[in-house]
C-alpha positions as CSV (number, residue, x, y, z in Angstrom):
1,M,5.4,24.8,28.0
2,F,5.6,21.0,27.5
3,N,8.8,19.9,25.7
4,P,8.2,16.6,23.9
5,Y,12.0,15.9,24.0
6,E,12.3,16.3,27.7
7,H,12.2,13.4,30.1
8,H,9.4,13.4,32.6
9,Q,9.4,11.4,35.8
10,A,7.1,8.5,36.1
11,K,6.8,5.8,38.9
12,I,6.1,2.2,38.6
13,I,2.6,1.3,39.9
14,F,2.3,-2.3,38.7
15,I,4.5,-5.2,37.6
16,S,3.5,-8.4,36.0
17,R,5.9,-11.2,34.9
18,Q,5.0,-12.4,31.4
19,T,7.8,-14.9,30.9
20,D,11.2,-15.8,32.5
21,N,12.8,-12.6,31.0
22,I,9.9,-10.4,30.1
23,K,7.9,-8.2,32.5
24,L,5.0,-5.8,32.0
25,F,5.4,-2.4,33.8
26,R,2.7,0.1,34.4
27,F,3.7,3.7,35.0
28,E,2.0,7.0,36.0
29,F,3.6,10.4,35.8
30,T,4.5,11.9,39.1
31,R,4.8,15.6,38.1
32,P,2.0,16.4,35.8
33,I,2.3,19.7,33.8
34,P,-0.8,22.0,34.1
35,G,-2.9,21.7,31.0
36,W,-0.9,18.6,29.7
37,K,-1.8,15.0,29.8
38,F,0.4,12.3,28.4
39,S,-1.2,10.5,25.4
40,Y,-0.2,8.2,22.6
41,K,-1.7,6.4,19.7
42,P,-1.2,2.6,19.1
43,G,1.9,2.3,16.9
44,Q,3.9,5.2,18.5
45,F,6.8,4.7,20.9
46,V,8.4,6.3,24.0
47,E,12.0,6.6,25.2
48,L,12.6,5.3,28.8
49,S,15.7,6.4,30.7
50,L,17.5,5.4,33.9
51,P,20.3,7.4,35.4
52,N,23.7,5.9,34.5
53,F,22.1,3.4,32.2
54,G,21.0,5.5,29.3
55,E,17.7,5.2,27.4
56,S,15.9,2.8,25.1
57,P,12.8,3.0,22.9
58,F,9.7,0.9,23.8
59,A,6.3,0.6,22.2
60,P,3.4,1.1,24.6
61,C,1.2,-2.0,24.9
62,G,-1.7,-0.9,27.0
63,D,-5.0,0.8,26.4
64,A,-4.3,4.3,25.1
65,R,-7.4,5.6,26.7
66,K,-6.2,4.9,30.3
67,N,-4.4,7.3,32.6
68,Y,-1.3,5.2,32.8
69,L,1.3,3.8,30.4
70,E,2.2,0.1,30.0
71,L,5.5,-1.2,28.6
72,C,6.4,-4.8,28.1
73,V,10.2,-5.2,28.5
74,R,12.6,-8.1,27.8
75,K,15.8,-8.2,29.8
76,T,18.5,-8.0,27.2
77,G,21.0,-5.4,28.3
78,K,22.2,-3.2,31.2
79,L,19.2,-0.8,31.1
80,T,16.6,-3.5,30.9
81,A,18.3,-5.6,33.5
82,Q,18.2,-2.7,35.9
83,L,14.6,-2.0,35.1
84,H,13.8,-5.7,35.9
85,Q,15.3,-5.2,39.3
86,M,13.1,-2.2,40.1
87,R,10.0,-2.4,42.3
88,I,6.6,-0.6,42.6
89,G,7.2,3.0,43.6
90,D,10.6,3.3,41.8
91,K,10.9,6.0,39.2
92,V,12.1,6.3,35.6
93,G,12.3,9.0,33.0
94,L,10.0,8.9,30.0
95,R,9.8,11.1,26.9
96,G,7.5,11.0,23.8
97,A,5.4,9.7,22.4
98,Y,7.1,9.7,19.0
99,G,6.3,8.3,15.5
100,N,3.5,8.6,13.1
101,G,1.0,6.4,15.1
102,V,-1.5,5.1,14.6
103,W,-1.5,1.8,12.9
104,P,-3.3,3.4,9.9
105,L,-6.9,2.6,11.0
106,A,-8.2,6.1,10.4
107,K,-7.9,5.8,6.6
108,Y,-10.2,2.8,6.4
109,D,-14.0,2.6,6.9
110,F,-14.1,-0.5,9.2
111,K,-17.8,0.0,9.7
112,T,-18.6,-1.1,6.1
113,Q,-15.6,-2.6,4.2
114,K,-12.6,-3.9,6.0
115,N,-11.5,-6.7,8.3
116,L,-8.3,-6.8,10.3
117,L,-5.6,-9.5,10.3
118,I,-2.9,-9.1,13.0
119,V,0.3,-11.2,12.6
120,A,2.9,-11.2,15.3
121,G,5.9,-13.2,16.4
122,G,7.5,-13.2,19.8
123,L,7.9,-9.7,21.3
124,G,6.3,-8.3,18.2
125,F,3.0,-8.8,19.9
126,V,3.7,-5.9,22.2
127,P,2.7,-2.9,20.1
128,L,-0.2,-4.8,18.6
129,R,-1.8,-5.5,22.0
130,S,-2.4,-1.7,22.3
131,L,-4.3,-1.8,19.1
132,I,-6.4,-4.8,20.2
133,L,-7.3,-3.1,23.5
134,D,-8.3,0.1,21.7
135,K,-10.2,-1.7,18.9
136,N,-13.6,-0.4,19.9
137,N,-12.4,3.1,19.3
138,W,-11.6,2.3,15.7
139,L,-13.5,-0.7,14.4
140,G,-17.2,-1.3,13.6
141,Q,-19.3,-3.9,15.2
142,E,-19.2,-6.1,12.1
143,T,-15.5,-5.9,11.7
144,K,-13.8,-9.3,11.9
145,V,-10.4,-9.5,13.7
146,Q,-8.0,-12.4,13.3
147,I,-4.8,-12.8,15.3
148,F,-2.0,-15.1,14.1
149,Y,0.7,-15.3,16.8
150,G,3.7,-17.5,17.4
151,A,6.4,-17.9,20.0
152,R,9.2,-20.4,20.5
153,Q,7.3,-22.3,23.2
154,P,4.0,-21.9,25.1
155,N,5.6,-20.3,28.2
156,E,7.0,-17.5,26.0
157,M,3.7,-16.4,24.7
158,L,2.7,-12.9,25.9
159,F,-0.6,-11.9,27.5
160,R,-1.7,-15.5,27.7
161,H,-4.4,-14.7,30.3
162,E,-6.1,-12.4,27.8
163,Y,-6.8,-14.7,24.9
164,E,-10.0,-16.1,26.2
165,Q,-11.3,-12.6,26.9
166,W,-10.5,-11.6,23.3
167,K,-12.3,-14.6,22.0
168,K,-15.4,-13.6,23.8
169,Q,-15.2,-10.3,21.9
170,N,-15.4,-12.3,18.6
171,I,-11.6,-12.1,18.0
172,Q,-10.2,-15.2,16.3
173,V,-6.9,-16.1,18.1
174,E,-4.7,-18.7,16.4
175,L,-1.4,-19.7,18.0
176,T,1.7,-21.7,17.1
177,V,5.0,-22.7,18.7
178,D,8.2,-23.3,16.8
179,R,8.8,-26.8,18.0
180,E,7.0,-29.7,19.7
181,C,6.4,-29.1,23.4
182,S,5.1,-31.4,26.1
183,G,1.4,-30.7,26.7
184,W,1.0,-28.4,23.7
185,K,-2.0,-29.4,21.6
186,G,-2.0,-26.5,19.1
187,N,-0.1,-25.8,15.9
188,V,3.6,-26.5,15.6
189,G,5.6,-24.5,13.2
190,L,6.6,-20.9,12.4
191,V,4.0,-18.2,12.1
192,P,3.6,-18.5,8.3
193,T,2.3,-22.1,8.8
194,L,-0.9,-20.6,10.3
195,F,-1.8,-19.4,6.9
196,D,-1.9,-23.0,5.7
197,K,-4.2,-24.1,8.6
198,H,-6.7,-21.2,8.8
199,E,-8.7,-19.2,6.2
200,V,-7.9,-15.5,6.1
201,W,-11.0,-13.4,5.8
202,Q,-11.5,-11.6,2.6
203,N,-11.4,-7.8,2.4
204,S,-8.8,-7.6,5.2
205,I,-5.8,-5.4,5.9
206,A,-2.8,-6.9,7.6
207,F,-0.7,-5.5,10.4
208,I,2.7,-7.3,11.0
209,C,5.2,-7.1,13.8
210,G,7.9,-9.5,14.8
211,P,11.5,-10.7,14.1
212,P,12.6,-9.4,10.7
213,V,13.3,-12.9,9.5
214,M,9.5,-13.6,9.5
215,Y,8.5,-10.7,7.3
216,R,9.3,-12.0,3.9
217,P,7.6,-15.4,4.3
218,I,4.5,-13.7,5.6
219,L,4.5,-11.1,2.8
220,D,4.7,-14.0,0.3
221,K,1.6,-15.6,1.9
222,L,-0.3,-12.3,1.9
223,K,0.5,-11.6,-1.8
224,K,-0.7,-15.1,-2.8
225,L,-4.0,-14.3,-1.0
226,G,-4.4,-11.2,-3.1
227,F,-3.4,-8.5,-0.6
228,V,-2.4,-5.3,-2.3
229,D,0.8,-3.6,-1.1
230,E,-1.2,-0.6,0.3
231,D,-3.1,-2.9,2.7
232,I,-0.1,-4.5,4.3
233,Y,1.6,-2.7,7.2
234,L,4.8,-3.5,9.0
235,S,6.5,-2.1,12.1
236,L,10.2,-1.2,11.9
237,E,10.5,-0.1,15.5
238,R,13.7,-2.1,16.0
239,R,15.6,0.6,14.2
240,M,14.9,3.6,16.4
241,H,17.2,5.4,18.7
242,C,17.0,9.2,19.3
243,G,13.3,9.6,18.6
244,F,13.3,12.8,16.5
245,G,15.4,12.2,13.4
246,V,18.8,13.6,14.6
247,C,21.0,10.6,14.9
248,Q,19.9,9.1,11.5
249,H,20.3,5.6,13.0
250,C,16.9,4.7,11.8
251,A,17.1,5.9,8.2
252,V,15.4,3.6,5.7
253,G,15.8,5.0,2.3
254,S,14.4,8.5,2.4
255,Y,12.4,7.8,5.6
256,Y,13.3,8.2,9.3
257,T,11.6,5.4,11.2
258,C,11.3,7.5,14.3
259,K,9.4,10.3,12.5
260,D,7.9,8.8,9.4
261,G,7.3,5.4,11.0
262,P,7.6,3.1,12.8
263,I,4.6,1.8,10.9
264,F,5.0,1.7,7.1
265,S,2.9,0.1,4.3
266,W,4.7,-2.4,2.1
267,A,4.0,0.0,-0.8
268,Q,6.4,2.4,0.9
269,L,9.1,-0.2,1.7
270,K,9.1,-2.7,-1.1
271,D,11.6,-0.9,-3.4
272,I,14.0,0.1,-0.6
273,P,17.0,-2.3,-0.4
274,G,17.5,-3.7,3.1
275,A,14.2,-2.2,4.4
276,I,13.3,-5.6,6.0
């Protein structure tokens, strides 16, 4: 019987450098269990482990319909530094997926009434890419999708080679960098400044993921535009550790981020001190 809390061996089958310290890894499981297929929903997370280096949570960033798993990893500590040294064919342990996934698309009728605003900063774009790649599984043909994304500088933007392809799918992509850079002709300023430059489509819901410091200014912008709390969703994935509510590291009020989240509506979080 498949144990969701047991590590399963997976090998690296593809590596792509995104920035100086961020790589995209593609994995496939090497010992499939009869009758079981790894699956996840956009918004869930997995735990990756390496012998002698422990484990860390990561949000899948690929197309959930594919037969492989993609993770985008920044080199920040011992485990991620070791992972960045690994090559195609090397093996890791993976367990999950955990969390409430999905970004709450199923509750909305996108075929008739809702548009989608995606707001991301830095590495926060990672779990939202999975949603974008899987959008045809959730959204109607008339649904409008906007992306507001910012990074410190152009060479730190993730998935840069995909923006033009998304635009061909009628996705509006608006970008910004934190400070002036040679050769950059786009917006300069933090992510909230994009709200001052571009009209947000009416009848939208908003999905937000990025550094905690950006949440409050973006919430202020959305509230001024008339968004109700139930139509604003945030990711709190930075808080997760064990994955199944035992360590209590991820407790936010009465919620466990790893079980009840990592995606929450602002209606759920707004009255919890220190939630963001």
